[in-house]
C-alpha positions, 0 to 999 in steps of 0.5 A: 500500500502506498503512503498516500493510500495509507494516509487516506485511510487514516484520514477517513478514520479521523473524519468518519468514524462511522465508516463513510466509504473511502471512495467518497472521502477520496472523491471529495477531497483528493484534488483539494489536498493535491492543490492546497496541501501537497506540501504537508502530505508527508507530515501526517494526517492531522497536519493534512486535516489542519491544512484543509481547514486553513484553506476552507474558503478555497475547498471544493463544495464536496470536500467542504461538505464532507468536512462539515458533515463530520464536525470539522 
């Protein structure tokens, strides 16, 4: 498993403890992570989540909605 895939799985667990599908999480935020948080991907999932939150106004509607749905 690639580091990126493992990171998404961990991010999924942080965002969706009730087990929202990994595909939905990936579909919703992959581009946002690549565009806004690429530099911090290797620093851990909490750092990526913080980056997404810092860039909230620039996120896609789908990613923003997913974060909101999970209390982020």
